[in-house]
N, C-alpha and C positions, 0 to 999 in steps of 0.2 A: 878289260880283258875278261873273256868268258871261261868258265870251267870246262875242261876237256873231258867229256864223259860220253860213253856210248849209251844210247837209249835202246834198251832191249825190251822184248815183250814182258820179261820178268820185272823190269823197272816200271813199266806201265802198270802192271798188276799191283805192284807195291804202292803206287801213287794214289790209287783210287779209293783207298779206305778213308773216306773223308766225312762220313756222316757223324754228327756229334760235335762239330766244331762250335756251333752256336751254344751247345750245352756247356762247353768249356768256358766260354766267356760269360755265361749267365751267372756263374758263381765266382767271378774273378775277385781275388783278394790282393789288391795291389799293395796294401800295407805289408802283407806277408812277403810279397816279392821284394819290396824295398829292404825289409829286415834280412832276407836271405842274401840280397846283394851285398850288404855290409858284412854278414857273417862269413860268407863263402869267398867273397872277392875283394873286400876292403872298402875303405872310405871313398876312393875315386869312383868305383862302380856304383856305390850307393848314391853319390851325387849325380851320376849320369842317369840312373833310374828315376831319381827325383825330378830331374829336368824333363825326362820322357813323360812322367805322369803329369807334370805341369803342361806340357805340350798337348796331351790328350784332353785335359780339362779346357784349355784355351780354344782348341779348334772345334769342340763339339757344336757350338752354335753357328759356326761359319758355313758358308756355301761349300758344296762338296769339292769343287775344283780347288778352292783354297786349302781344304783339308789335304787333298792329294799333294799339292805343292809343298806344304809345310812338312808332311811326313816324309816325302821323297827327299827333300833337302836335309832333314834331320839325319837320316840314315846314310845318305850318300856323303855327307860331311863327316859323320862320326866314324864310319867303318871303312877300313882299307881292304880291298880285295886280295885274298890269298886262297890257295888251293886247300882242300880238306887234308891232303897229305901233310902240307906244311903246318897247318893249325892243329889238327887232331890225330895225325899219323894214321888216317883211315882214308879209303878210296872215296867214300860217299857218306858223309855225316851231315845230318840236318840239325842245326843248332836252334835252341830256343831263343826268343828275343833277349832273355836275360844273359844267356851265354854269349850272344853276339855283342851285346852292350858291354859285357865284362872284357871280352877279348879285343873289342874294337877292330876285329878282323872277321871276314867271312867270304864265302863264295856266293854265286848268284842265287842259289836256293835260300841262303840265310838272309840276304837282302829282301827277297820277295816275301818270305814268311814273316819277317819282322814288320814290313810295311803293311801286309795283309792284316795281321793281328792288331796292329795299332789302329788302322782305319776301322776295323770292326769295333774296337773299344770306343772309337770316336763317333760311332753311330752310322757308319756307311753300311748299307744292306749287303749281305753276303751275295745276293743275286746279281749285284752290280760288279762283282770282282771275280776274276779267274786267274789263278796262278797258272802261268802258261809256259810250256816248253816250246822253244823255237830253234830253228837253225839260223845261226847268225853268220852273215857273210864276214869274212876276215880277209885282210890283204889288199884292201882297196876296191874301188868301184868296178874294176874289170876282172876281179878275182872270182873264180868259181869255188874257192875253198870255204867251207862252213864249219862251225863248231856248235855243239849243243850248248844251249844257254837257257836261263829261266828269267822271265820278267813277270810283272804284275800288270794285267790289263783291266781297265775300268770302263764299264759300259753305262752311260747315263740312262739309257733305255735299252731294252733287249735288242733292238735293231740298230742301235747307234754304232757309229765308228768308234772303236775303243781308243782310249788314251793309254799310252805306254809309260809305265814307271820302271826305270831301268837303272842299273848301276854303271853301265858302260857309257851311256849318254845321259847326263844329269837333267837336261831339259825334258820336261814332259811333252811328248809330241803325239799327235794322232797317228794311227797305224799307217795312213797313207804317206806320212813323212818318215817312216821307218822301213824303207824298201830293203834294208839290209836284214830284216827279220822275216822268216817264213814260219808261220805257226804250225806246230805239229799236233799238239793237243793242249787243252786247258781244262782246269778242274776247280771245283769248290765243293762245299758240303752238299750241294744240290745235284751234282752230276758231273759228267765228263763230256767235253766237246772235242770233236776231231777236226783238226785244221781250223778254219775260220767259220765253221758251221754255226748257223743261228740256233738250231735246235740241238739239245744234248743227245749224244749217242746212247747214253744210259742215264736214268735218274736213280738207279739203285746200284751204286758202285760195289756195295757189299762190304762186310767187315773182314779184313784180312790182316795178318801180321805184316807190318810195313814200316818203312821209315816214318811215314806220316803218323801212324798210330803211336810209334815210339815217341815222336816229338810231342804229340798231344799229351801223352802220359807225363812226359817230363815238364811240359808247360803247366799241367795241372799241379804237379809237385812244386813248381815255382810260384804258384798263386793264381795262375790263369785257369782255374777250375776248382 
C-alpha cells in the first residue's frame, strides 16, 4: 500500500537538496550507530542493526543484482508499511535507517531511503540509483486511480532499463514489468530527472532547507556522517 501524499511544487523543491550524500557516507561510523541503537532503542534494535551491518559486509563483494536482492528482501521483511501519521503523528516525516530499523515500521520514503543508503554503504555507485516518485495505479488493472508513491530505481548503465525496488511488490522487476508505475521525477546527489528522462533536468539542485537535508543531518548524528 502506498502513502497518500500530494506532490506539490514545494515538495519537489524540498526534495532536491541532495548534494553531499556521498560525504555523509565517507565518514560513516557504524560502531556509533550500533551504540546509539542500544542506548536509544534497546537490545532488540541493537541486534537488528548488528544484522544490518553483517548484511552490508557480506554483500560488498557480490554482483550488484545480488546486492539489490539482499537489501530489498532485508527491509521488505523487516519493516511493516504504515503512514507517517500513525508512526510519527506528522504528515510527512522522513526517517533515518536507524529510526526505521528501530520502529520496524515506515512508509514508502523510509523503505527507499533505507535501501538507498544501505546499497551506498555496500559499494553501489550513486549514479546508478535514483530515489523516484511515481504515480502508482491502485484498484486493479482497469482502474484510473493513482496514488503518490516512492520507489528506488537502479540503472546498471545510464541508458539501461531500471530495476525497481519497491515495498508494494517485493520481487525486483524491470520497469517494463511495472506498468502500474508512472515516473514523475527521480533524484540522487548528482541531479534530478523528470519522468523517465535519460538526462538530468538539473545537475545543481542547490542547498535548501528540506526534509532531505533534515534526514541527512539526523543520519550524520546516527553515525552515517
